[in-house]
N, C-alpha and C positions, 0 to 999 in steps of 0.2 A: 584494567589496563588504561594507561593514560592515552588520550587521543593525541594524534600528531598531525599537524598541517604542514604541507609543502617541504619536501626534502630539499636540503640546501648544503652548501659548503660549511662544515663545522670544524672547529678545533676541539678534539677530544681531550678531556681534562686528565683523567687517569683510567687505568684499567683496574679490574677487580683484583683482589688478592688471590694468589695462587694456592693450590692445595699442597704442593711440595715446594716450600720456599715462598718468599713474598717479593714481588717485583712491582714497583709503581712506575707506570709509563707516562711520561710527560707528553704534551701536545706536540712537541718537536719530534719525539720518538715515534708516535703513532700518527702518521700523516696519511690522509686519504688522497688518492689520485682522482682525476676526472672519472666520473662513473663509467663503468664498462658498457652498460646498457641501460635503457630506461628501467626504473624500479618496477618490479612485478607486484603491483598492488592487488589485494584481494578484489575479486570482481563481484559487483553487486548484481543480484538476480532476483526475479520474482519467484515466489513459491510456485513450484511446478515447472519452472523454466530456468534451471540453474546454468546459465552460460558460464564459461570459465576459460582462462588462458591455457593452452596446451603447453606444458613444460617438459614432460617426458611421458612416453606412452607405454602401455603394456596391455596386450589383448587378453581376453578372458581365457584363451586356450594355452597361452605360454606358461612355462614353469620357471621363468627367469624374469627378474625385474630389478631396476635400480632403486636402491633405498638410500635416502638422505634426509637430513633435517632441513636442508637449505632449499630456498626457492631460486629464482633466477639470479645470476650474479649482478650485483649492484655497483660495487666499487672494489678497487684493489688498494691495499695499504702497505706501509712498511714500518720498520722500527728505527729508521734513521741510520746515519752513517756509523754510529758507535757499534753496531752489530755486524757490519760488513766483514766477511771472512769467517764468521761463526755459524754454527749449525742452528737452524730455525725449524720449528715444527708447526704444522697445522693439523688439527685433530678434532675428533668428536668421540663422545662416549656412547657406546651401544649399551643402553641401560639394562638392568636386571629384568625390567618389565618387557622390553622388546626381546631380550634373549629368551624369555619364557614363551613369548608369542611365536618366535621363529625357531624354537628348539628343534634340532635335527636337520635344519637347512644348512646349505653350504654357502660360504662366501667365496666366490670364484674370481673376483676382481675388485680393485680399489680404484675409485673414480675421483677426479679432481678437475679444477679449472685453472688453466695457466694464468700467470701474472703477465706483467708488461714492463719493459724498460722505457722510461719516460723520454729518452733520447732516440732510441732506434725504433720504437713502437713495435718491438718484437719481444718475445719471451726469451731472455738471455740465460735463464736458469733451466737447463735441460737435464741435469743429472739429479735424480731424486732417489731416496731410499724409502721403501714402504714398510710399515710396521703394523703388527697387531700386538698389543701389550695388555698385560693383566689390568693395569690401571695407570693413571698419570704418575704414580709414585714409582713406577718401574716394572720390571719383570717382562722382558721381551718374549713373546710366544712365537712370533714369526717375523722375519725380515727378508727383504728382497730388493736388490738394486734395479733401477730402470732408467730409461731415457724417455723424455717427452719432447714434443715438437716445439719449434720456435714461434708458432702461431699464437699471438696474444689472445687471451680469453677463450682459447679453444678448450672444449671438453676432452679430457684424456681418460682413457680406461686402460688400466694395466692388468692383464690377466695374471693371477697368482700361479706360480709353478706347482704349489700344493694347496688345494682348497682348505679352508678352515671351517670346521663344523661347529655350529652354535650350540651351546649347552644351556639347558633350562636354568634360569635364575643366576647365571654367571655373566656378569657384566664384563666388558672389555673396551679397550680404546683402539680406534683405528686412526693411523697417522701417516703422514709422509714428511720427510725432512729434506733439507736442501741448504746450500751455502750461498747467501747473497754475494754478488760480485761487486756491486756499487750501490751508492745511495740512490741511484736512479732506478733501481729495481723495485717495483711494487708487486709483491708476491703473495700477500695475505688477502685472498679473495673472499668476500662476504656478501650476503644477500641484502644487507641493510635493514632487515626486519627485526629491529631491536625488541627483545622480549625476555621474560623471566620464566619461560617454560622449563620443565625438568628434562630438557634435552640439551646437555651442555656441549658447547664448542670452545676450543682452546687454541691459544698460541703457546708454544713451548720454546724454551731456550736453555742453554747450559748456564748455570749460576754457580761458578766454582766447580765442585765435584758433584753437585746436585743438579737435577733438572727442575726448572721453575715453570709452572704452568699458569697462564692467566685466562680466566673465563672471559670470553668476548661477547657472547650473545646478548647480555643485557644492554650493552652499548652499541656494538657494531652490527649485530645480527648473527645469523648462523654461518659457520664456516662452510664454504662450498667444497665439501668432501663427502663422499659416500661410498657405498659398496654395491656390487651385483650379487644378488641372492638367488640361488637355484635349489629346487627341490621338486619331488613328485607330490609333496603334501604341503604346499604353501598355504598359509591361512587365508581364508576368504571372508568377504563381507564384514570389513572393519572400517568404521568411520569415527574420527575424533572431532570434537569441537575445538578448533584452534583458539577462537575467542568469540565473544558475542557482546552486543551492545544494545541496550534499550535507550530511548530518549532520556535525557537527564530529568526532564520535567514533563508530566502529562496531566491532563484534566480528568477528574473522576467521570466515568461513563463514556468518555470519548475514545473511539478506537485509535490505536497507534500501531506502529510497526517496530519489530525488533530485528536486528541484523545478526545473522549467524554465519561465521566463517568456518567452513568444513574442510577436513583434510582426510583424503582416502588413504588409510594406513595399511590396507591389505593389498594383495597383488592384483586382484581382479577388478574389472570395471564396476561402477555403481550406477544403477538405473533408477532405483526408488529408495525412499527413506520414510521412516515413521518418526516424527518428532513429538515427544511428550513435553508439556510445559505446565507450570503452576504459577499463577499470579497471586502474590500475597497469600492470604488464607483461603483462596477459592479452591474449587474442586479441580483435579487434574484434567487437562484437555489434550487432544491428539490431533496433529496435522499430518496429512499425507503429502509427500513431495515426490515429483518425478523429474528427471533431468531430460532436457531436450536432446542432448547427446550424452552417451555414457561417460561418466567421470573416471578417468584412468587412475592408476595407482600413483601415490605420492604427489597428488595434485590438489591445490587449494581452490575452493570455490566459495562464493557467498550467496546467501539467499535471504529473502525477507519473510519473516513470520508476520503475516498480515492480520488485521482486525483483532489485535489483542486489546482487551478491555480490563481496566482496574476500577473497582467500585469502592475502594477504601482509601482514606487519606493518610498521609504520613511522609516523612522525609526519607525513608529507607525501605520502600516496598520491595520485597524480593521477587525476582523472576528466576525460577529454576527450570533449566532446560536439560533434556536428555535425548540422544539419538538411540531409540530403543530397537529399531529394526533396520536392516540394510538388505535390499533386494528380497524383502519378505522374510529374512532370516534374523535370528537374534544377533545383535551387534557385538562383534568381538573386539572392537576398538578399545584402546587403553584409556582414553580420556573422553568418554561419551557424555559426561555431565559438565554443566557450566552453571555458574551462579552470578547474577548481576543484580543491581538495585537501581531504583529511580525514585524521584519525588512525585507524589500525586497530590495536587492541591489546586484549588481554584484561585485564579489571579486575585480576585477581590478579597480572598481570605488571608493572603500573605502580606509580606512587606516589600518595599522597594529594594532592588538588588544593586549593591555597589560591587563592582568587579575589581579584584586584585590582580595586578600584572607584575610578576616577578621575573626579572631578567638575569640570566646567568652570563657573566661577562668578566673580562680581565684586560689589563693594559697590554699584556703579552700577546693577546689573541688578535691576529691580523684581520679576521672577518668581523670582529666585534664593533667596528664603526657602523655596521648595518643595524646592530642592536641599539646603538645610540640614536641613529636616525629614526627608528621606529618608536622608541620610547618618547622621543621629542614630539613625534606625531601624536601619540596618545595624549601627551600633555596639552597640546594645542587644540585637538579636536574633542577630547573627552575630559575636560578639567574637573568636572563634577562626578562623572559616571565611573571613572577608573582611577584607582589608587596605584601608583607606580613605585616599585622597589627594585633597585639595581643591586644584585648580589655579586660582589667581586670575589674571585677565587684565584689562588696562585697556581703556578705551573711548577717548574723545577726551582725557581727562586721565589722569595716572598712577594706577594701582591700587596702594594702599599695601602689599598683600601679594603683588604679582606678583614671581616669581622670574626674574631675568634669564636663567637657564640653562634655562628651561622653554619657550622659543619653539616648539620642535618638537612638544612635547606639546599646546600650545594648538591646533595645526592639526587635532587629532582631532575637535574639536567644531564642529558646523555652527551651533550657537546655544547660548545659556545660558538656564536651567541644563540641563545634560545630564550623565548618569552613564554612563561607558563601562566595561564589564566586560571585563577581560583584553584590552582594545584590539580587541575583535571585535564587541561588541554594545552599541549605543546605547540608552539609556533616558532618556526625557524625563519628568521628574516632573510629575504632574498632580494634580488634586484627589482622585484615588482613594485608597483606604485604603492607607497604606504597609505595613501589616501583611500585606497580600496581594500587593502589587505585585511583590516580588522572589522570593516564596517558591518558585514553580514553577521559575523559572530557576535559582536557586541550588541547590535540591535536585537538579535534573537535572544541573547541572555537577559537583556534588560526587560524584555516582554514577559519573562518568567517571574512568578512570585517567589520571594525568598521565604523559607519556612522559619527563619530566625533573623534577628537583627541585633546590632549593638545599639541599644536605645539611648545611651548616654556615655560620654567619655570625658573625663576631667583629668587635668595634670596640674600638680602643684610642686613648687620648688621647696625642697627641704634644706638645700644648701646650693651654692653656686653650681656645683657639679653633681647634684643629687636630686632626683625627682621622684614623686609619688604618682602613680597612675591608677585610676579607678574606672573600670568599664562595667556598665550595666547591660545585661543581655536578656532577651525574652524570645519565646517561641510562639508561633501563631496557633499551634494546636498542641494537644497533650501528646507527649512523646515518652517512650520508654528509653532509658539512658544506659545504665550499666557501664558507666565510665567511658561511653562512646564519644561524647562531645566535650570539647575543651575551648579555653580562651587563651590567647597569646598576644604578645605585643611586639611591634617592630618600631625601631627608631631610625629615621632616615634624615639625610642632610643634603642640601644643594650647595653648589658653588665650591666644590672640593677640588683641590689641586693648586696649580697645574701639575699634571703628570704626563709622561710621554706615552702616547697610544700607538701601538704598532698598527700599520695600515696596509693591508694587502690590496686595497683598491687603488693605490697610487699608480698613476700612469694609465689607468683605464683597462688594464689587462683582465680584471675580473668584472668589468662592466661599470656602469654609472652607479653612484651611491650618494646622491644629494650633495655633490661637491667634493666628497672625500677623494674621488678619483683625480682631483686637481691638487691635492695636498701631497706631502712627502711620505716616505715610508715610516717615519716616526714623527708624530704630531703632538705638540704641547696642547693639552686639553683640560678644560674645566668640566667637572662631572656633576650631574644632578642625580637626585633620588638614591644616593649612596646609602646602603644599609650600614648602620653603625652598631646597633645592638639588637639581638633577638632574645626576647624574654619569654620563657615557657617552652622553648623548643618547637619542633614541628607539630607535635600533638597538642601543645598547650596545657593549661592547668585543668585536669579532668575532675577535680573535686569541687568545681564551681556549681555544677548542676546535680540535683538529687536523682535518685533512681527513677522517680516518676516526675517528669517535668510537666508543670501545669501551664496551659496556654495563658499568655498575657502577664504572667508573674515575672517580675524582674529579679534576676540573680546577679549578685555583685562579685567582681573579681578585683582585688587590689594588690599591687606590688610596688616596690620601690627599687631603683637602680641608679648606680653611679654612671655618669655619661662623660667619663674622662676623655674618650676619643671623639666626642662631638666638638668640633673646632670653633663653633660660633654659638651665639645665644639664640640663633634662629634655626629651628629644626622642626621635624614632624613626628608625631606619635600615632601609630595605627594599631587598633585592636581588631582581632579576628575571632570568629567562631569557627572551629574546625570539626569536621566529621572524621574521626580517626580510624574508621573502617574503610571508607572510600578514599580518604586522604583529601577530600574536597574542603574548600573554604566556603561556608554557607553564607557569610556576609562579613562586611568590614566597615570600619568607620575611622576617619582620620581627623586629628586636630593639628593646628599649626601653632607653634610656640615662637613668639617674637619678643625679644628684649625682656625675657623672664615673665611675660604676660601671655596667657594662653587664650586664643580666640578660635572658635570652631569655624572653619572656612565655610561661609555661606549659610550657616545654621540660623543666624539671627535675621537674615535677609533672604529668605528662600525665593522671593520673587525678583531679586537683583542678580543680574548676570554680568560678570566682568571677564573680558577676553582680550588677550594681546594679539596684535596683528603686525602687518608690515608698516612700522613707523607709527602705530597708533595703539591706544587703549580704548576699547569700546565698553561703555557702561549703559545698561538698560535696566528698567524697572523703577519702582518708586522708592525714594529715600530722601533724607533731609540734606546730607552733606557728604561729599567724597573728597578725601585728601590723598594726593599721590606723593610718595617719598621715594627717593633713591635709596640704595642699600647703605648709604652713609648716614641716613636719617634726615636728609635735607628735603624739605617740602619743595616740590617742583611744579605742582598744579593743584587746582581745586575745581570741583564741578558740582552742579545741582541739576538733577533730572538727567534724562537720556543725553549722553555726551560722547563725542569722539575726540579724544585728547591726543594731539600730535606730540610725539616725543622721540628722542634719539633711541637707537637700539640699546637694549640693556635690561636688567632686572629691576622691578619696582614693587613697592608695597602700596596697595590701595586700601585705605581705611574708610569704611562706610558704616556710619552709625554704630561704631563699636566692634564691627567684624572686620577681619583682615583678609586680603587676597594677594597672593604673590603672582605677578604677571611678568611674562617674558615678551618684550617688544623686539622684533627682528629688524 
């Protein structure tokens, strides 16, 4: 599961395809309102003292409890003005597995969370129809009309006139429908816990004579809808692993902690757990956990598995987890197992790590000026440590900078703007200080050894618009491959545009954003780091490496591509090594192409540092001669030795002993 930092205002790009019909929802159609409540994040706890937020309670003696896939409500959304007056559904599928677990139990009520009208701050949609259906493709089993209150974000529970008895192995869909009265109604309430678990939540709507259903939990989280289940024989002592995470990087022999997020899927409270785990090829081990307070049904809690030790090295050491016992009894949970991986390597045995930052953005996205600000911060603070790529994607109309070869990369983003580091960690830019936002993450990542590197990257022109790229890669240790690792290329360009950027920060209503709050709603903008071509897709070329990768051996990947959509002779080529099981980028390398001549940025002068500042270019390190040219090719300055060159704001090329540096002076 991709890690995510800092919930923020996002423009959602599209919803997933439906099962019955296909509906693509644009960012204008699926808009999020101000969060209804603070997001209920999983609570971290020490083994043996698993504290947790109380979301809903059920005592060990009751024979009734509320079942739902959702956690606390996070936000309410709507589908825009074009569906006002039409019937909308919010639903979840009670899967075959859960039907077998709760077979013979009765559903006695359907529960939901009210939405809100943005003007009145009330729930204006009070008439609803409850459904139990065979599937999202149709077949109504039960329906009942009901009224709910006008209280915004209130939990509503509607008792069924006739209880529905769950049958073993027979899935069904629980839904409620309503008719939006205005575009100010925000009625689709979700928990914001985006995930790909096999517990689907849906938005439904009429599409001609068919109903179209859109899966929402991968992007927006679980729908806040559930049921009340009653029985004299409710299943007891069930615990699922919602997710688990080990550190990305550990040192052989050094103890580390793994975080496990647990979900009580049975009706009764949980007091003790038995956790079995296997590290790599080591023998199984068992840890006993006890909760400081009993964990109620349908509640998420987190715990730390402490003093885990790995004694083997590799880029993908498995950590296998299982909740084997609950309250001393065999665990009846449906998802008791979890598998994750980590790298185990000594720092001195690996390579320096270059971080890839890929931004999801679009000119139509009003929150995307935040992404521009944060990417510019990365450029200024980490010019050598971080490679930046801005991936533009369209909404309902074409995006002028969208690369046709980038469709697989766009799927990384659950909303815009987002920055994904090494394809493992999502960051949603907010109003916080960009000087602090990335510092801890980048410094931590840079301290880790990389298990592989792009040892060399060369670019040659075959024609004016046709280049050949050759990347050499090597691993620090012997690795078993089986088509797991790949190499791919990205071509990016600066100074693209101008294009009109939508700006929701105009006027300051969404807070400060590095001056964008002083600009208009539509801003003529020049864009940097624009992805022009993706070669090799998201997985890359997997035939580069043999089944048994030998440490230190260089493996070569060569490809050629036409660059018709690169508008200037100055651009960048980046090569990546990808792990196609975890989705991670193991390492990257970038070269800069200027006037048909390729120079590796900083490679020939590793001790020379060039940085742009407020009205100056600073050069440090040992070199013979530095020449500074503007982007028209006119020399504007020369320097020898450590220098501070005063220049007007703009972009410059600094040539130092054959290597080139692009510098932005503010």
